[in-house]
N, C-alpha and C positions, 0 to 999 in steps of 0.2 A: 463271555455263558451269561449266558439271561437266567437274573436272581428268580428267587421262585415267589409268588403272589403272598405276602405275609399271610394274608387269609386262610387262605389255603394252606400255606405250610402251620400256621398254629394249628389247622383245623386235623392234618394229618400226624403231627406231633400227640396231641389228644387222643385217636384214634389208635395209634402207638403205645404212649401209653395205659390206655384200657386193656391193650394186647397182653403186654408186659406183667399187669396185674393179675391178669386170669392166667399166665402159663405160670406164674410163680406159685401158684397154688393149685394150680389142675393135676393130677395124676401124669405121671413123664416118664419117657425113656431115660437113660441116668443124660447123653446127649445125641442131642436132635438138632435140627434145624425146622423151622415152620416151613406150609405156604405163603404166600405175600401176604403178610397182615395191611397193607396200605402199596403203592406202585411203587417199586425199590427198595423196598424193608422185610427182611422176614428177620426171627426172632430165630436164636442161639440159647436151647436149652442144656445146664446143665446141672451136675446135682457135689456138693462141696461140705465134708461135714455132716451128714444130714440135712443142709440145707438146699434147696431147689434155689436155684439161678436163674434167672433171666434176661440176655442182653441185645438189643436191637443190631441187627446186620443191615446198614444202610449201605447204595453203591449208587443210585444217584448222583452223579457228579455235582450236580445243582446246589442238592441236599445236602453233600456235603459238603459243599462252597459254605452254606451257611449254618451249619453245627457248628463248624469251624469257623465264618467271622469273618472268614475273607477268600473275596473271590478270585485271588493270586495264591492259594492253597498250591500249597504243591501236590504233582500228581500222585492219587490214590488209586487203587481197586475196589476198594468198599472201607465203612468206620462203623468200629463197634463200638457200641456207644452203653450204659449203666448209667442209671438215674442213684445220687451220691443217698437220696433213703433208705434204699435195696438194700448198699453199701453196708450203709452204716448199720441198719438190721441183719444182716447178715453177719458182719462184724461182732454183733451185742449176739449175736445165736454162737458163735465161736470159729467163722468159717471165716477164716481169713481173704481179702481182697485188697489185693496190691495197689491201691487209689495212687500212688507215689509214680505210680508208672503210665495212668491216664489224662489228659489234658481235660482241665476244663473248660466245658462249653462257658462263651462270651453270652451267644446267643439264647440260648438253654439252660436258664440258671437252675444248677442242680443236678448236671448233666456231665458226667464222664464221658470219656472217649478216648482212642486209638486209633492211628490211620493203618490200614493193612494193605504192602503193596500187592498183594495175592489172598485170594478168599477159597480158596481148594478146603480142602476137608484136611489136608495136614497141616498144613500151612495153620486154619483156626486150632486147631488139636493144641500145635506148638505155643498161639500165642493165649489161649487159655490156661496150659499148665504152665508157664508164666505169670501171668495175673492171677490166677487164683491157685494157688498152690492146693493137692488133692483132689483136685477137679475131676470129676469122672470124664472120663474122651475116649473115644476109638473111633474104628469108622462109621463114618456117614451116608448115608445114602442124601447125597445132594440132589 
């Protein structure tokens, strides 16, 4: 598998980080998917304890391998990520995020991820309920 161009990948992660910041502060449905904010990346927004959360959902295998810093990473359908600063701010606001259930990215300092074997709405529901107790969830129009 070809690795992404480092410059283009950095630009992509900056674009995603900007979209995440905007999504956290925006008026939102309690649980939703965004359109692609960058090729192969959508946002998953939810709310827990009155705190808005935005996760990035990566689906391109080369991006997943880059974030995992391992081109030989296990087969995954997608990768769900959150930045540590958002997780700490949410914790300070009383929203518990189970960061110990995430893996810290070596390639993107401050980012934490979980690999997904499936990306359907029901699977994301289950994962978010486990990672963020009390997260708003429900049927998604993916």
